[in-house]
C-alpha positions in Angstrom: 30.6 18.4 9.6 33.4 19.9 11.6 36.6 21.5 10.3 38.6 18.3 10.5 36.0 16.4 8.5 35.8 19.2 5.9 39.6 19.3 5.5 39.6 15.5 4.9 36.8 15.8 2.3 38.5 18.7 0.6 41.8 16.8 0.3 40.0 13.8 -1.2 38.2 16.0 -3.8 41.3 18.0 -4.7 43.2 14.8 -5.3 41.3 14.0 -8.5 43.5 14.9 -11.5 40.7 17.0 -13.0 37.1 18.0 -12.6 34.7 15.1 -13.0 31.0 14.8 -13.9 30.2 15.1 -10.2 32.9 17.5 -9.0 32.9 21.2 -9.9 35.6 23.7 -8.7 34.9 27.4 -8.8 36.4 30.7 -7.7 33.5 33.1 -7.1 31.0 32.9 -10.0 27.7 31.7 -8.6 25.3 33.1 -11.2 24.4 29.6 -12.5 24.6 27.8 -9.1 21.0 26.4 -9.5 21.9 25.0 -12.9 25.0 23.4 -11.5 23.1 21.8 -8.7 20.7 20.2 -11.3 23.7 19.1 -13.4 25.7 17.6 -10.5 22.7 15.8 -9.0 21.8 14.2 -12.4 25.4 13.3 -13.2 26.1 11.8 -9.7 23.1 9.5 -10.4 24.5 8.4 -13.7 28.0 7.9 -12.3 26.8 5.9 -9.3 27.9 8.5 -6.8 25.9 9.3 -3.6 26.8 13.0 -3.9 27.9 15.7 -6.3 30.1 18.6 -5.1 30.6 22.3 -5.9 33.6 23.8 -4.2 34.1 27.6 -4.2 37.6 28.9 -3.6 39.5 26.3 -5.7 41.2 26.9 -9.0 39.7 24.6 -11.5 42.9 23.9 -13.3 45.5 23.5 -10.5 43.1 22.6 -7.7 45.0 25.1 -5.6 43.1 26.8 -2.8 42.7 30.5 -3.8 39.9 31.5 -1.5 36.4 32.9 -2.3 34.3 35.9 -1.6 31.1 33.9 -2.2 28.8 33.6 0.8 25.7 31.3 0.7 23.5 33.7 2.6 23.6 36.4 -0.2 20.6 37.5 -2.1 19.3 35.8 -5.2 16.9 37.2 -7.8 14.0 39.3 -6.6 15.8 40.1 -3.4 15.0 36.6 -2.1 17.7 34.8 -0.2 19.8 32.7 -2.6 19.4 29.2 -1.1 15.6 29.4 -0.7 15.3 30.8 -4.2 17.3 28.0 -5.7 15.5 25.4 -3.6 12.1 26.7 -4.8 13.1 26.4 -8.4 14.5 22.9 -8.2 12.2 20.0 -9.1 12.1 17.4 -7.6 13.2 19.0 -4.3 16.5 17.2 -3.9 18.5 17.7 -0.8 21.7 19.7 -0.7 23.7 21.4 2.0 26.7 23.7 2.3 29.7 24.2 4.6 32.2 27.0 5.0 35.8 26.2 5.8 38.1 29.0 6.8 41.3 27.3 5.5 44.7 28.9 6.2 45.1 29.5 2.4 41.6 31.1 2.0 37.9 30.6 2.6 36.3 27.6 0.9 32.6 26.9 0.5 31.6 23.3 -0.2 28.1 22.4 -1.6 27.1 18.7 -1.2 24.3 17.6 -3.5 22.4 14.4 -3.2 22.2 12.3 -6.4 18.7 12.1 -7.9 16.8 8.9 -8.1 14.8 8.0 -11.3 13.8 11.6 -12.0 16.0 14.2 -13.7 16.4 17.3 -11.6 15.3 20.5 -13.3 16.2 24.1 -12.4 13.6 26.7 -13.7 12.0 23.8 -15.7 15.3 22.8 -17.5 17.4 19.7 -16.7 21.2 19.9 -16.9 24.0 17.4 -17.1 27.8 17.4 -16.9 29.7 16.2 -19.9 33.3 16.0 -18.7 33.8 19.3 -17.0 31.1 21.1 -19.0 27.5 21.9 -18.1 25.0 21.1 -20.8 21.2 20.8 -21.2 20.1 17.3 -20.6 17.7 17.4 -23.5 20.7 17.4 -25.8 21.5 13.9 -24.6 18.3 11.9 -24.6 20.2 8.6 -24.0 21.5 10.0 -20.7 18.0 11.3 -19.7 16.6 7.8 -20.4 19.3 6.2 -18.2 18.3 8.5 -15.3 14.6 7.5 -15.6 15.5 3.8 -15.7 18.5 3.6 -13.4 18.1 1.5 -10.3 18.5 3.5 -7.0 22.0 3.3 -5.5 20.6 1.9 -2.3 17.4 1.0 -0.8 15.8 3.5 1.6 17.0 1.8 4.8 20.7 1.9 3.7 20.6 5.6 2.8 21.9 8.1 5.3 19.6 10.3 7.3 22.4 12.5 8.7 26.2 12.5 8.1 29.3 13.9 9.6 28.8 13.0 13.2 31.2 12.0 15.9 30.4 9.2 18.4 28.9 11.5 21.0 26.6 13.1 18.5 25.4 9.7 17.4 24.5 8.7 20.9 22.7 12.0 21.5 20.4 11.5 18.5 19.6 7.7 18.9 17.8 6.0 21.7 20.4 3.3 21.9 19.3 2.0 25.3 15.9 1.0 23.8 17.7 -1.0 21.1 19.6 -3.1 23.7 16.6 -3.4 25.9 14.3 -4.6 23.0 16.9 -7.0 21.8 17.4 -8.4 25.3 21.1 -7.5 25.1 23.3 -6.2 27.9 24.3 -2.5 27.4 28.1 -2.4 26.6 30.2 -0.7 29.3 31.7 1.9 27.1 30.9 4.1 24.1 33.1 2.2 21.6 31.1 -1.1 22.4 27.8 0.7 21.7 29.1 2.3 18.5 30.4 -1.1 17.3 27.1 -2.8 17.8 25.1 -0.1 16.1 27.5 -0.3 13.1 27.1 -4.1 13.0 23.3 -3.6 12.8 23.7 -1.0 10.1 21.9 1.6 12.2 24.9 3.7 11.7 27.9 3.7 9.3 31.5 4.5 9.9 32.9 6.9 7.3 36.6 7.0 8.3 36.7 10.4 10.0 33.1 10.3 11.3 29.8 8.5 11.4 26.4 8.6 9.5 23.1 7.5 11.0 21.3 5.4 8.4 17.6 5.9 7.6 17.0 2.5 9.2 18.7 3.7 12.4 16.9 7.0 12.4 13.4 5.8 11.5 13.6 3.0 14.2 15.4 4.6 17.1 15.4 8.4 16.8 15.0 10.2 20.1 13.3 13.0 18.2 12.4 12.3 14.5 12.2 16.0 13.8 16.0 16.2 14.1 16.3 14.2 10.9 15.3 16.4 8.0 15.1 13.6 5.4 12.5 11.5 7.4 10.7 13.9 9.7 7.6 13.9 7.5 7.4 10.1 8.0 6.4 10.4 11.7 3.1 8.7 12.5 0.0 10.9 13.0 -3.0 10.0 15.1 -6.1 12.1 14.5 -9.3 11.7 16.6 -12.5 13.1 15.0 -15.8 14.1 16.7 -18.3 12.0 14.8 -18.3 10.1 11.5 -16.5 12.7 9.3 -13.6 15.1 9.3 -15.6 18.2 10.1 -14.5 18.5 13.7 -11.1 17.3 15.1 -11.0 16.5 18.8 -7.3 15.8 19.0 -4.2 15.3 16.8 -0.9 13.7 17.9 2.2 13.5 15.9 4.8 10.9 16.9 8.2 12.2 17.9 10.1 9.0 18.6 11.3 6.4 16.1 9.0 3.6 15.1 10.7 1.0 17.4 11.3 2.9 20.6 7.9 4.7 20.3 5.8 1.8 19.2 4.4 0.6 22.5 3.6 4.1 23.5 1.8 4.7 20.2 -0.3 1.6 20.5 -1.2 2.4 24.1 -2.2 5.9 23.1 -4.5 4.7 20.3 -6.0 2.1 22.6 -6.7 4.8 25.3 -8.8 6.7 22.7 -11.1 3.8 21.8 -14.6 3.2 23.1 -15.7 -0.1 24.7 -17.8 -2.9 23.4 -19.6 -5.8 25.0 -18.4 -9.2 23.7 -20.6 -12.2 24.1 -18.7 -15.5 24.2 -19.1 -17.8 27.1 -19.8 -14.8 29.3 -20.4 -11.1 28.9 -17.4 -8.8 29.3 -16.5 -5.2 28.6 -13.5 -4.8 26.2 -12.2 -2.1 23.9 -14.2 -1.8 20.7 -11.2 -2.8 18.6 -8.8 -5.6 19.5 -5.5 -4.2 20.6 -3.7 -7.0 18.7 -5.4 -5.9 15.5 -4.4 -2.3 16.0 -0.9 -3.4 16.7 -0.6 -5.6 13.6 -2.2 -3.0 11.2 0.0 -0.1 12.4 3.1 -2.3 12.1 1.9 -3.3 8.5 1.4 0.4 7.7 5.0 1.2 8.8 6.6 -1.8 7.0 4.7 -1.5 3.7 4.8 2.3 3.2 6.4 3.7 0.1 9.2 6.0 1.4 9.5 7.6 -2.0 6.0 9.2 -1.6 7.2 12.5 -0.2 5.5 14.7 2.5 3.5 12.0 4.2 3.8 9.0 6.5 1.5 6.5 8.2 -1.7 7.9 9.7 -4.3 6.6 12.1 -7.7 8.3 12.0 -10.3 7.4 14.7 -14.0 8.2 14.0 -17.0 7.4 16.1 -17.9 4.3 14.0 -14.5 3.2 12.6 -10.7 3.5 12.6 -8.8 4.0 9.4 -5.1 3.2 9.1 -3.3 4.5 6.0 0.2 4.3 4.6 1.6 6.0 1.5 2.1 3.8 -1.5 -0.1 1.4 -3.5 -0.1 -2.2 -2.3 2.2 -4.5 -4.2 -0.4 -7.3 -4.3 -4.2 -7.3 -4.7 -6.1 -6.3 -1.6 -8.2 -9.4 -2.2 -5.1 -11.6 -1.6 -4.0 -9.9 1.7 -5.0 -13.0 3.7 -3.5 -15.9 2.0 -0.6 -14.3 0.1 2.9 -13.8 1.5 3.2 -10.0 1.4 5.8 -8.4 -0.8 7.6 -5.7 1.2 9.3 -2.6 -0.2 11.3 -2.3 3.0 12.5 -5.8 3.8 15.4 -4.7 6.1 12.9 -2.6 8.1 10.4 -5.5 8.2 13.1 -8.0 9.3 14.3 -5.7 12.1 10.8 -5.1 13.4 10.2 -8.9 13.5 13.4 -9.3 15.4 12.2 -6.7 17.9 8.8 -8.6 18.2 6.9 -5.6 17.0 5.2 -7.6 14.3 4.4 -11.1 13.3 6.2 -13.5 11.0 5.7 -12.8 7.3 2.0 -13.2 6.2 0.5 -14.0 9.5 -0.5 -10.5 10.7 -3.7 -10.0 8.6 -4.8 -13.6 9.5 -4.7 -12.6 13.2 -6.6 -9.3 12.5 -9.4 -11.3 10.9 -9.5 -13.8 13.7 -9.7 -11.0 16.3 -12.5 -9.2 14.4 -14.5 -12.4 14.3 -13.9 -13.1 17.9 -15.0 -9.6 18.9 -18.0 -9.9 16.6 -17.0 -6.9 14.5 -17.7 -6.3 10.8 -14.9 -7.5 8.5 -12.2 -5.0 7.8 -12.1 -3.2 4.5 -8.9 -3.0 2.4 -8.7 -0.1 0.0 -6.1 0.6 -2.8 -5.9 4.3 -3.5 -3.9 6.2 -6.2 -0.8 6.4 -3.9 -2.0 5.0 -0.6 -3.2 1.8 1.1 -5.9 2.0 3.7 -7.4 -0.5 6.1 -10.7 0.2 7.9 -11.8 -1.4 11.1 -15.5 -0.9 11.8 -17.2 -0.6 15.2 -19.7 -3.3 16.2 -22.8 -3.7 14.1 -25.6 -6.2 14.4 -26.4 -8.4 11.4 -29.4 -6.2 10.7 -27.2 -3.1 10.7 -24.8 -4.5 8.1 -25.5 -3.8 4.5 -25.1 -6.2 1.6 -21.4 -5.2 1.0 -20.6 -5.7 4.7 -22.0 -9.2 4.6 -20.3 -10.3 1.3 -17.0 -8.9 2.4 -17.2 -10.7 5.8 -18.2 -14.0 4.0 -15.3 -13.8 1.6 -12.7 -13.0 4.3 -14.2 -15.8 6.5 -13.7 -18.3 3.7 -10.1 -17.0 3.2 -9.5 -17.4 6.9 -10.8 -21.0 6.9 -8.5 -21.9 4.0 -5.4 -20.6 5.7 -6.5 -22.7 8.7 -6.8 -25.8 6.6 -10.6 -25.8 6.8 -13.6 -24.9 4.6 -16.5 -22.4 5.2 -19.8 -24.0 5.8 -23.3 -22.7 6.6 -22.6 -23.6 10.2 -19.2 -21.8 10.4 -20.8 -18.7 8.8 -23.6 -18.7 11.3 -21.1 -18.7 14.1 -19.3 -15.8 12.4 -22.4 -13.7 12.3 -24.0 -15.0 15.5 -27.0 -16.5 13.6 -29.0 -19.0 15.5 -29.2 -22.5 14.1 -32.9 -22.3 13.4 -32.2 -19.3 11.1 -29.7 -21.2 8.9 -31.6 -19.9 5.8 -30.3 -16.4 6.6 -26.7 -17.7 6.3 -27.7 -19.6 3.1 -28.9 -16.4 1.5 -25.7 -14.6 2.4 -23.7 -17.4 0.9 -25.8 -17.3 -2.3 -25.3 -13.5 -2.6 -21.6 -13.9 -2.1 -21.5 -16.6 -4.9 -23.4 -14.3 -7.2 -20.9 -11.5 -6.4 -18.1 -13.8 -7.5 -16.4 -13.8 -4.1 -16.9 -17.4 -3.1 -17.8 -20.7 -4.8 -18.9 -24.2 -4.1 -16.0 -26.4 -3.1 -17.7 -29.4 -4.7 -20.3 -28.1 -7.2 -21.1 -31.7 -8.3 -22.4 -32.5 -4.8 -26.2 -32.4 -4.3 -26.0 -32.1 -0.5 -26.6 -28.5 0.6 -26.6 -29.5 4.3 -22.9 -30.5 4.1 -21.8 -28.1 1.4 -18.5 -26.4 1.7 -17.4 -23.1 0.2 -14.0 -21.6 -0.8 -12.8 -18.2 -2.0 -13.1 -17.5 -5.7 -9.3 -17.9 -6.2 -9.0 -21.4 -4.6 
């Protein structure tokens, strides 16, 4: 924020008739700064404010500027710099920043503290709260602590701000706005004001009277360099290529720098370039990449859309092994992995999903996994595996295997997913369709029959018409049908 923006903000805060639960005025005393940051973050959450503020250099009774000797780069305890010391002792690690304004009436230091979300902020393992203009321990007010745990977030992730206090030129330096207009097939406006207006309409940025903010949606989609956005830079996509079937030796690691939208095609092409080839037998033999590019595209887009942005410190990851490719996103799936095929997916980040569909990065709701399965069958690959972890979702694509090389789990998983794919196509699985799926010759129909029988015993498929005595024309459906 520049001096003009700080002066506007300071005037607004001083205009309040008294200190509030989310505004604290101080002269110089900073001994309990960490406790105040905890208190103001918790109180801002309860009051429905985006930020809490501590302003040094203001008289707390008259709100007159009196100046301060406080400097944020002073030492804390143990000779550690004050700000890193406070940050280390806060839990969770909420974001706060500070600005110095050399006002004509004296120096002012403004701390801006983000409101917590669903977790009370502690300092040195103690939570604080503001009651009027007084700082208290949160444990003395259990009803307020309960409200923090259960309070809905002020905004969804996409609507939050990644960076504030920018002028128009700074916005255009940080965002790859030409890619937005190109991907939307829109003409580039002839002047800066036209560009800014369109970005505001799309909620990629927000106008805050004196300046602009880039929203998380704008930054995560169209950042020129994601590392310039502190709140989301850990959400960059990582691609790791291993030498062999395990993690013992890494051949190469690449971390994405662009936003998800302007960097998407480059990311998919990079992944595709790392993949081995496979011979597909259809009407003729041809060499293609081991994994269908469309499948990679859909699964990476799904990982982006369905990630849980509240899981800190990690983003989507693509790991390439000699026999498989694993695509992981933070966050447990919102529906059962067994229903990924037929069920309309529930998205944590619907605005992000809608925008990516508008940009033609991903398919319409619910059709992506269907296409992945179709491509795997067309390329004669084992069925993908969907895994629900403690705080992640992982999808594994396997390299080509012959039927002999597949184990029992591979065969049952492929049979179940084949039956799901048939249902969403308005058809039913039969012995014949499963033979085609596995490349089993007609004379070996009994092999397909055994696989179906094992899948029924495993509870993954069932007879469509159990009363029928005809095995030759039997149809099969997923267990949930």
